[in-house]
Backbone as CSV, one residue per row, in Angstrom:
resi,resn,N_x,N_y,N_z,CA_x,CA_y,CA_z,C_x,C_y,C_z
1,UNK,5.559,-23.113,-0.506,6.546,-22.350,-1.152,7.558,-21.969,-0.365
2,UNK,8.894,-22.070,-0.526,9.943,-21.630,-0.004,10.338,-20.178,-0.404
3,UNK,10.943,-19.517,0.573,11.539,-18.040,-0.038,12.522,-18.173,-1.058
4,UNK,13.253,-19.143,-1.203,14.173,-19.328,-2.253,13.435,-19.400,-3.460
5,UNK,12.363,-20.215,-3.550,11.666,-20.195,-4.709,10.827,-19.053,-5.231
6,UNK,10.698,-18.148,-4.199,9.876,-16.898,-4.682,10.947,-15.696,-4.882
7,UNK,12.109,-15.964,-4.856,13.101,-14.965,-5.011,13.256,-13.730,-4.039
8,UNK,12.474,-13.924,-2.835,12.627,-12.876,-1.919,13.789,-12.877,-1.271
9,UNK,14.500,-14.037,-1.212,15.837,-13.979,-0.460,16.977,-13.074,-0.934
10,UNK,16.752,-12.679,-2.142,17.672,-11.867,-2.809,17.644,-10.454,-2.394
11,UNK,16.412,-10.159,-1.663,16.397,-8.891,-0.999,16.658,-8.686,0.419
12,UNK,16.818,-9.701,1.017,17.365,-9.703,2.440,18.656,-8.718,2.485
13,UNK,18.512,-7.831,3.540,19.430,-6.872,3.784,19.121,-5.544,2.899
14,UNK,18.204,-5.464,1.989,17.683,-4.430,1.422,16.487,-3.591,1.837
15,UNK,16.533,-2.462,1.573,15.260,-1.602,2.047,14.126,-1.888,0.915
16,UNK,13.065,-2.329,1.473,11.861,-2.716,0.471,10.726,-2.003,1.077
17,UNK,9.494,-2.367,-0.057,8.472,-1.701,0.204,7.407,-2.922,0.184
18,UNK,6.574,-3.186,1.191,5.523,-4.139,1.128,4.010,-3.354,1.004
19,UNK,3.676,-3.783,-0.202,2.262,-3.152,-0.465,1.042,-4.062,-0.135
20,UNK,0.017,-3.628,0.455,-1.222,-4.345,0.872,-2.289,-3.814,0.070
21,UNK,-3.550,-4.490,-0.038,-4.712,-4.206,-0.809,-5.386,-3.111,0.073
22,UNK,-5.185,-2.946,1.355,-5.744,-1.789,2.187,-4.895,-0.576,1.984
23,UNK,-5.085,0.365,2.832,-4.447,1.545,2.971,-2.895,1.847,3.419
24,UNK,-2.600,0.444,3.967,-1.390,0.363,4.685,-0.309,0.004,3.783
25,UNK,0.971,0.521,3.757,2.060,0.083,3.481,3.125,-0.223,4.322
26,UNK,4.243,-0.754,4.161,5.339,-0.945,4.983,6.843,-0.827,4.186
27,UNK,7.528,-0.205,4.791,8.883,0.065,4.253,10.043,-0.115,5.422
28,UNK,11.043,-0.843,4.944,12.040,-1.150,5.991,13.116,-2.109,5.192
29,UNK,13.847,-2.336,6.212,15.103,-3.372,5.796,14.622,-4.620,5.981
30,UNK,14.511,-5.696,5.021,14.049,-6.899,5.037,15.274,-7.622,5.853
31,UNK,14.989,-8.259,6.921,15.888,-8.796,7.640,15.789,-10.515,7.664
32,UNK,14.480,-11.140,7.560,14.216,-12.255,7.776,12.949,-12.738,7.018
33,UNK,12.870,-13.765,6.475,11.760,-14.501,5.744,11.335,-15.581,6.461
34,UNK,10.114,-15.589,6.814,9.513,-16.938,7.598,8.190,-17.442,6.799
35,UNK,8.054,-18.492,7.074,6.782,-19.156,6.337,5.525,-18.343,6.532
36,UNK,5.263,-17.662,7.725,4.072,-16.893,7.691,4.249,-15.370,7.669
37,UNK,5.371,-14.903,7.187,5.617,-13.395,7.331,7.247,-13.055,7.152
38,UNK,7.288,-11.551,7.277,8.655,-10.965,6.912,9.028,-10.263,8.118
39,UNK,10.179,-10.107,8.472,10.655,-9.269,9.512,11.235,-8.059,8.803
40,UNK,10.844,-6.929,9.309,11.491,-5.534,8.888,12.269,-4.952,9.889
41,UNK,13.386,-4.354,9.780,13.948,-3.538,10.715,13.966,-1.957,10.203
42,UNK,14.140,-1.091,11.135,14.303,0.482,10.880,12.894,0.530,9.968
43,UNK,11.694,0.273,10.393,10.756,0.253,9.412,9.648,1.342,9.687
44,UNK,9.052,1.572,8.684,7.837,2.644,8.831,6.701,2.126,8.201
45,UNK,5.690,2.018,9.144,4.361,1.799,8.880,3.648,2.873,8.455
46,UNK,3.108,3.052,7.159,2.168,4.161,6.575,0.841,3.766,6.358
47,UNK,-0.074,4.357,7.191,-1.576,4.332,6.834,-1.940,5.339,5.772
48,UNK,-2.424,5.279,4.748,-2.886,6.162,3.813,-4.033,7.003,4.240
49,UNK,-4.802,6.638,5.277,-5.820,7.435,5.627,-5.499,8.492,6.568
50,UNK,-4.037,8.694,7.076,-3.804,9.420,7.961,-2.903,10.689,7.448
51,UNK,-3.192,10.812,6.188,-2.391,11.729,5.470,-3.049,12.264,3.975
52,UNK,-2.401,13.072,3.506,-2.958,13.521,2.007,-2.186,12.929,1.086
53,UNK,-1.098,12.404,1.275,-0.106,11.663,0.032,-0.689,10.332,-0.408
54,UNK,-0.756,10.152,-1.517,-0.981,8.749,-1.877,-0.068,7.869,-1.540
55,UNK,-0.337,6.316,-1.424,0.813,5.475,-1.273,1.935,5.612,-2.051
56,UNK,1.716,5.553,-3.183,2.683,5.713,-4.427,3.417,6.987,-4.195
57,UNK,3.094,8.091,-3.834,3.680,9.328,-3.678,4.579,9.207,-2.227
58,UNK,4.032,8.667,-1.294,4.797,8.379,-0.218,6.152,7.523,-0.245
59,UNK,5.749,6.599,-1.379,7.012,5.477,-1.545,8.028,6.274,-2.383
60,UNK,7.725,7.093,-3.197,8.614,7.943,-4.060,9.118,9.071,-3.218
61,UNK,8.772,9.700,-2.146,9.162,10.471,-1.090,10.272,9.797,-0.363
62,UNK,9.991,8.470,-0.161,10.873,7.772,0.733,12.069,7.322,-0.127
63,UNK,11.853,7.256,-1.183,13.177,6.856,-2.124,14.011,8.232,-2.203
64,UNK,13.325,9.214,-2.268,14.147,10.680,-2.461,14.774,10.871,-1.264
65,UNK,14.143,10.778,-0.135,14.444,11.317,1.273,15.038,10.277,2.256
66,UNK,14.750,8.955,2.065,15.055,8.046,2.936,13.760,7.497,3.812
67,UNK,13.761,6.326,4.234,12.688,5.829,5.015,12.810,6.496,6.523
68,UNK,11.571,6.946,6.720,11.401,7.647,8.279,10.846,6.415,9.264
69,UNK,11.876,5.798,9.833,11.258,4.662,10.586,10.624,5.117,11.806
70,UNK,9.465,4.350,12.168,8.903,4.594,13.379,8.573,3.219,13.958
71,UNK,9.444,2.209,13.701,9.553,0.983,14.365,10.819,0.437,14.364
72,UNK,11.541,-0.162,15.294,12.804,-0.791,15.307,12.723,-1.966,14.448
73,UNK,11.604,-2.742,14.844,11.427,-4.169,14.099,10.087,-4.484,14.172
74,UNK,9.482,-4.883,13.005,8.137,-5.191,12.818,8.134,-6.684,12.081
75,UNK,6.942,-7.412,12.400,6.572,-8.656,11.614,5.543,-8.288,10.874
76,UNK,5.499,-8.666,9.570,4.486,-8.527,8.679,3.899,-9.879,8.116
77,UNK,2.700,-10.158,8.365,2.046,-11.517,8.106,1.948,-11.381,6.497
78,UNK,2.518,-12.632,5.900,2.581,-12.843,4.476,1.224,-12.716,3.859
79,UNK,0.222,-13.054,4.362,-1.095,-13.131,3.777,-1.634,-11.695,3.325
80,UNK,-0.923,-10.628,3.975,-1.663,-9.262,3.817,-0.752,-8.475,2.748
81,UNK,0.303,-9.118,2.366,1.399,-8.626,1.306,0.882,-8.896,-0.112
82,UNK,0.783,-7.998,-0.926,0.377,-8.092,-2.170,1.580,-8.126,-3.247
83,UNK,2.430,-7.108,-2.779,3.731,-7.225,-3.656,4.786,-6.706,-2.664
84,UNK,6.169,-7.121,-3.071,7.348,-6.599,-2.176,8.446,-6.344,-3.387
85,UNK,8.923,-5.211,-3.188,9.881,-4.537,-4.220,10.954,-3.859,-3.360
86,UNK,12.173,-3.924,-3.975,13.254,-3.119,-3.438,12.820,-1.608,-3.481
87,UNK,13.219,-0.860,-2.417,12.985,0.584,-2.593,13.947,1.198,-3.860
88,UNK,15.084,0.571,-4.080,15.986,1.024,-5.104,15.357,0.779,-6.395
89,UNK,14.414,-0.092,-6.545,13.649,-0.252,-7.954,12.508,0.673,-8.190
90,UNK,12.025,1.541,-7.173,10.968,2.559,-7.373,11.502,3.454,-8.451
91,UNK,10.668,3.879,-9.293,11.191,4.838,-10.523,10.242,6.107,-9.799
92,UNK,11.430,7.151,-9.743,10.654,8.602,-9.555,10.798,9.548,-10.494
93,UNK,9.924,10.077,-11.038,9.860,10.838,-12.270,10.338,12.315,-11.801
């Protein structure tokens, strides 16, 4: 499957949220899509086990306050990603 067929290419240059099955989420600007993963810049790797806020709560906070990057550039392997969405599409109540 190519990134054009998945629709991910429309998110290049956007701030995104990559959700995983585990406690980790990735937030950052999507820069590149490869067959085996995604490159994010100005990224934040968040492990739910290291805080008291839920993954969803943390994403909503990032939408309100901006992404607090802790990595300039990271590569996230595609097989660990359950979903990818634009941070702008996150609904904050």
